[in-house]
C-alpha positions in Angstrom: 9.7 266.6 9.1 12.1 267.6 6.1 11.5 266.6 2.3 11.8 263.7 0.3 15.6 264.1 -1.0 17.5 260.2 -3.2 20.5 258.9 -1.5 22.3 256.0 -2.9 23.3 253.5 -0.8 26.7 253.0 -2.6 27.3 257.0 -1.9 30.0 258.8 0.1 28.6 262.2 0.3 26.3 264.0 3.1 23.3 263.7 3.5 21.4 266.2 3.4 17.6 267.6 2.5 15.9 271.0 3.0 14.2 271.3 6.2 10.7 273.3 6.8 11.1 275.3 10.9 9.5 272.4 12.6 6.3 273.8 13.7 2.8 271.6 14.0 1.0 273.7 11.9 3.0 272.8 9.2 2.2 269.4 9.3 -0.1 268.9 6.5 1.7 271.0 3.9 4.8 269.1 4.5 3.0 265.8 4.3 0.9 267.0 1.1 4.8 267.4 -0.1 5.6 264.4 0.8 2.9 262.7 -1.2 3.3 266.0 -4.4 6.6 264.0 -4.6 5.1 260.4 -5.0 2.4 261.0 -7.0 4.9 262.4 -9.5 6.4 259.1 -9.7 3.1 257.4 -10.0 2.6 257.0 -14.1 6.4 256.5 -14.3 8.1 253.0 -15.5 9.7 251.4 -13.0 12.9 249.9 -14.6 12.3 247.4 -12.1 9.2 246.8 -13.4 7.5 247.0 -9.5 3.7 249.0 -8.9 5.5 252.9 -7.9 1.8 252.7 -6.4 2.2 250.9 -4.0 4.8 252.2 -1.6 6.6 251.2 2.1 7.3 253.1 4.8 11.0 252.1 6.2 13.5 252.7 8.5 16.7 251.2 9.5 16.1 251.1 13.5 12.5 250.6 15.1 11.6 253.7 17.1 12.2 256.6 14.1 8.5 257.5 13.1 7.8 255.2 10.6 3.8 254.9 11.8 3.5 258.4 12.6 4.3 258.6 8.6 2.2 255.6 7.3 -0.5 257.0 8.6 -0.5 260.9 8.1 1.1 260.9 4.7 -2.0 258.2 4.3 -4.4 260.8 5.8 -3.6 263.3 3.6 -3.5 260.5 0.9 -7.4 260.9 1.4 -8.2 264.5 1.0 -8.1 263.6 -2.8 -12.0 262.0 -3.2 -11.1 261.1 -6.6 -8.4 258.6 -5.1 -7.9 255.5 -3.1 -5.5 254.5 -0.1 -5.1 250.7 1.6 -2.9 251.4 3.8 -1.1 247.6 5.7 0.2 247.6 8.7 3.3 244.8 8.2 5.1 246.4 11.4 5.0 242.8 12.7 6.9 243.0 15.8 4.8 246.3 16.6 1.6 246.8 15.0 0.7 249.9 15.7 -2.7 249.7 13.3 -5.1 248.9 15.1 -4.2 251.2 18.6 -5.2 254.2 15.6 -8.2 256.5 16.5 -8.6 257.4 13.5 -9.2 254.6 11.7 -13.0 253.8 13.6 -14.2 250.3 13.7 -10.8 248.5 11.9 -9.4 247.4 15.1 -9.4 242.9 15.7 -10.2 240.5 13.9 -7.9 238.8 10.5 -5.1 240.6 9.3 -2.4 240.4 6.6 -0.7 237.4 8.2 -3.4 235.0 8.5 -4.1 235.9 4.7 -0.8 235.0 3.9 -0.6 231.4 6.6 -4.2 230.5 4.7 -5.6 229.7 1.2 -9.0 230.3 3.0 -9.1 233.5 4.2 -9.5 236.0 1.0 -8.8 240.1 0.8 -12.0 240.7 1.3 -11.6 239.0 5.0 -8.9 241.8 5.6 -9.8 245.1 3.8 -11.5 247.3 6.5 -13.5 249.9 6.7 -12.5 253.8 8.2 -13.8 257.3 9.2 -12.5 258.3 5.8 -14.4 257.1 2.9 -11.0 256.4 0.6 -9.9 254.7 2.6 -9.5 251.1 3.8 -6.5 249.3 6.1 -5.7 245.6 6.5 -4.6 244.9 10.1 -1.3 242.6 11.0 -2.9 239.6 11.7 -2.5 236.8 14.4 1.8 237.1 15.1 3.6 233.9 13.2 7.1 233.4 13.9 7.6 232.7 10.3 5.3 236.5 9.7 8.6 237.1 7.6 8.8 234.1 4.9 4.7 234.4 4.7 5.3 237.8 2.5 7.6 235.7 0.0 4.6 233.2 -0.8 2.9 235.2 -4.0 -0.4 235.8 -2.2 0.7 239.5 -1.0 2.1 240.1 -4.7 -1.4 239.0 -5.6 -3.5 241.2 -3.0 -1.0 244.7 -3.3 -2.0 244.4 -7.1 -5.9 243.8 -6.7 -5.4 247.0 -4.5 -3.4 249.4 -7.1 -3.4 250.6 -10.2 -4.7 254.1 -11.8 -6.6 256.3 -8.8 -5.5 253.3 -6.1 -3.0 252.8 -3.7 -0.9 250.7 -1.1 1.3 252.7 2.0 2.3 249.4 3.4 4.0 250.3 6.8 6.6 248.3 7.3 9.2 247.0 10.2 12.6 248.2 10.5 15.1 246.9 7.8 18.0 246.2 9.9 15.5 244.1 12.3 14.0 240.4 11.1 11.0 241.3 9.9 10.6 241.4 6.4 11.4 244.8 5.8 13.5 244.1 2.6 11.0 241.6 1.3 8.0 243.7 0.9 10.6 246.4 -1.1 10.3 243.6 -3.8 7.1 244.6 -4.3 7.0 248.4 -3.3 8.0 250.7 -6.2 8.4 253.6 -4.4 10.0 253.7 -0.8 10.1 256.0 2.3 13.2 255.8 4.1 12.8 257.2 7.3 15.4 258.6 9.2 15.6 260.0 12.8 16.7 263.1 12.4 19.9 264.0 15.2 19.4 260.8 16.2 20.6 257.7 13.0 23.7 257.1 12.6 25.0 257.3 8.9 26.4 254.0 9.5 22.8 252.8 10.0 21.4 254.7 7.1 24.5 253.4 4.7 23.9 249.4 5.7 19.3 249.8 6.0 19.8 250.4 1.8 22.6 248.6 0.9 20.6 245.5 2.8 17.7 247.3 1.1 19.7 247.1 -2.1 21.0 243.7 -2.2 17.2 242.1 -1.1 14.9 243.9 -2.9 17.0 245.4 -5.0 18.3 247.7 -7.2 16.9 250.7 -5.3 17.6 253.0 -7.1 17.0 257.1 -6.8 14.2 257.4 -8.6 12.1 254.5 -6.3 14.0 255.7 -2.5 13.4 258.8 -0.9 14.8 260.0 2.4 12.5 261.2 4.8 13.8 263.7 8.3 11.0 262.8 10.7 
């Protein structure tokens, strides 16, 4: 995995990032550096007005390691006992959070889509405890064909506002931007975006198209709010 780097959707320069050796012994240190990148921006005022303590993890296409990054980043945030983090599984096409072994007893039950689709489902009923005291999770919920449309009904905005602030952070594990899973809509609520790229696999055209889609639907996406993670 490589460090975050800014990338302009309209730019034409090559993507370049500092890279570690790639050995498993470095994984925790790499995610710690990525976490510090987000923490450094968490106290800034975003021009977009979005909350920088809400972090969206997405990519251009499926299979680039979004959930891997989201789960390990969450675990690294949890190293600070004074921080609280809520990990939301919003990858509706391929939800992965319920099968994560370190999530303890979080699998099953109501999830995000159930909350978005019904005023009868409150936030407390979808927020689940984990094996980590300062980490909560929200599963994707029952699949629905209109999942992307539900993201814009106002209830998600209320949810992330309630779960973020001061030392509380929200990390959203989203689907791929170039699918129809609603990742670009989710970006409207995130003050920071980590765009995961499969190193030596993802084409520059897919990166540019994905970032342009984010900018068009959720924009403006600027260099302070966006970073690439080479996985």
